[in-house]
C-alpha positions in Angstrom: -0.1 0.1 -0.1 1.3 3.3 -1.1 -0.3 6.9 -1.6 -0.5 9.1 -4.3 2.4 11.2 -3.4 4.7 8.4 -2.7 7.2 7.0 -5.3 8.4 3.8 -4.7 11.9 2.8 -5.4 12.8 0.6 -8.2 13.0 -2.4 -6.1 10.0 -1.7 -3.7 8.0 -5.0 -4.5 11.3 -7.2 -4.6 11.6 -5.8 -0.9 8.3 -5.9 0.4 8.4 -9.9 -0.7 11.5 -10.4 1.1 10.6 -8.6 4.5 7.3 -10.6 4.2 9.4 -13.7 4.7 9.7 -12.6 8.2 6.9 -13.8 10.7 5.3 -10.4 11.1 1.6 -9.6 10.1 2.2 -5.9 9.4 5.2 -4.6 7.4 6.0 -0.8 7.3 9.0 0.4 5.2 11.2 3.6 5.1 9.8 6.8 4.1 12.2 9.6 2.5 11.5 13.4 1.4 11.7 13.8 -2.3 11.5 17.5 -2.6 14.1 19.5 -1.2 12.1 22.8 -0.2 11.5 24.0 3.0 7.8 23.5 3.3 8.3 20.1 2.0 11.1 19.4 4.7 8.8 20.7 7.1 5.7 18.4 6.0 7.8 15.5 6.1 9.6 15.6 9.6 5.9 16.3 11.0 4.5 13.2 9.3 7.5 11.0 8.5 10.4 11.7 10.2 10.6 8.7 12.4 10.4 6.5 9.1 13.3 8.1 7.4 16.7 6.5 7.3 19.0 5.1 8.9 16.9 3.2 11.5 17.2 -0.3 12.9 14.6 -2.7 11.7 12.6 -4.1 14.3 9.1 -4.3 16.1 7.5 -0.7 16.1 4.6 1.1 17.7 3.8 2.9 14.5 4.2 2.1 11.0 3.1 4.5 7.9 0.2 3.8 5.5 2.0 5.7 2.6 4.5 2.4 2.8 2.7 -0.7 4.1 2.0 -4.3 3.4 -0.3 -6.5 5.4 -0.4 -10.5 5.3 -3.9 -11.4 4.4 -4.8 -13.0 7.7 -4.3 -9.9 9.7 -6.6 -8.0 7.3 -9.1 -10.8 7.6 -9.1 -10.7 11.3 -9.6 -6.8 11.5 -12.2 -7.1 8.8 -15.1 -5.0 10.8 -12.5 -2.2 11.7 -11.9 -1.5 8.2 -14.7 -2.7 5.8 -16.6 0.4 5.7 -13.5 3.1 6.0 -9.9 2.4 6.3 -8.1 4.4 9.1 -4.6 3.3 9.7 -4.4 4.3 13.4 -7.9 2.3 14.4 -7.0 -0.7 12.2 -3.3 -1.2 13.8 -4.7 -0.3 17.3 -7.2 -3.7 16.6 -4.3 -5.3 15.1 -2.1 -4.8 18.3 -5.0 -5.9 20.4 -5.3 -9.1 18.9 -1.6 -9.8 19.5 -0.1 -9.1 16.0 3.0 -7.1 15.4 3.8 -4.0 13.5 7.2 -4.5 12.1 9.4 -1.5 10.3 11.9 -2.5 8.1 14.5 0.3 6.0 14.7 -2.3 3.0 11.1 -1.1 1.0 11.6 2.7 0.6 9.4 5.1 -1.0 9.9 9.0 -1.6 7.5 11.5 -0.4 6.9 14.0 -3.4 4.5 16.9 -3.0 5.7 19.4 -5.6 2.6 21.8 -5.3 2.5 21.7 -1.5 2.0 25.5 -0.1 2.3 26.7 3.4 -1.4 27.0 3.8 -2.3 23.8 2.4 0.1 21.9 4.7 -1.1 23.9 7.8 -4.7 23.2 7.0 -3.8 19.6 6.8 -2.1 19.8 10.2 -5.5 21.1 11.8 -7.9 18.6 10.2 -5.6 15.7 10.8 -4.9 16.6 14.5 -8.7 17.0 14.9 -9.5 13.6 13.4 -6.8 12.2 15.3 -8.1 13.1 18.7 -11.5 12.4 17.7 -10.5 8.9 16.7 -8.5 8.8 19.9 -11.4 10.2 22.3 -14.0 7.6 21.4 -12.5 5.4 24.3 -12.0 8.4 26.6 -14.3 9.8 29.4 -15.2 13.3 29.3 -12.5 13.9 32.2 -9.8 12.3 30.2 -10.9 14.3 27.3 -10.4 17.6 29.3 -7.2 16.3 30.5 -5.8 15.8 27.0 -7.1 19.0 25.7 -5.4 20.6 28.5 -2.3 19.0 27.6 -2.5 20.0 23.6 -0.6 23.2 24.1 2.6 21.3 25.1 2.4 19.4 22.0 4.5 21.9 19.7 7.8 22.0 21.5 7.7 18.6 22.7 7.0 17.2 18.9 9.5 20.1 17.7 12.1 18.2 19.7 11.4 14.9 18.3 11.8 16.5 15.1 15.0 17.8 15.5 16.2 14.5 16.7 15.0 12.9 13.4 16.9 15.6 11.5 20.2 14.9 13.7 19.5 11.3 13.2 19.0 11.5 9.1 22.2 14.1 9.1 20.1 17.1 7.8 22.6 19.9 7.5 22.5 22.8 9.8 21.2 25.3 7.2 18.4 23.0 6.3 17.8 22.5 10.0 17.6 26.4 10.7 15.4 27.0 8.0 13.0 24.1 8.3 12.4 24.0 12.3 10.2 27.4 12.4 7.8 26.0 9.9 7.9 22.7 11.8 6.8 24.5 14.8 4.2 26.2 12.9 2.7 23.2 11.4 2.5 21.5 15.0 0.9 24.3 16.4 -2.0 24.1 13.8 -1.9 20.4 14.8 -2.1 21.0 18.6 -5.2 23.5 17.7 -7.1 20.4 15.9 -6.4 17.9 18.8 -7.7 20.7 21.1 -10.9 20.8 19.0 -10.9 16.9 18.3 -11.2 16.0 22.0 -14.5 17.5 22.4 -16.0 16.2 19.1 -18.5 13.1 19.6 -17.1 11.3 16.9 -14.6 11.3 14.0 -16.0 12.6 10.9 
């Protein structure tokens, strides 16, 4: 499974099949930034920084649906979760609850290429995706827990910015690229935080 903005490496199919020889139900691959512009780098590190090489392959808490493959048994066991609408987060939560393992491997690679991305478009996405994430998460929460998580939303931008910096450092981004990218990352993370705040008080995901 890839998305329309993800360009697979020439050996993507070969590598996916190779990783599926391992005894894991869900295989996630590496995601690299394919457009070296400030807004593209910022959006990439907000979304996919943890999937950028180099990293050590192994069981993971998260894999991205822009570079993903399931064993049929894993999909069939969670059919009721995705049959009418697929949402990566809820499907993977369901799989994990059934004892299945998410596995992240650096061999299957896709390159994220969004050449027409604008800062307004990226910010709008952050707000919307943050809201949907919180709505999905909050289904299982009491009203008290929703209030607690909403109150903590303003703390997210600095915490996630530090995480993004660590991913940049691990991927050996140049100092100049870090300096130009981090302020835009912070802006996008503020949008995500606002979306999460709103989402914790919504009744159900749209």
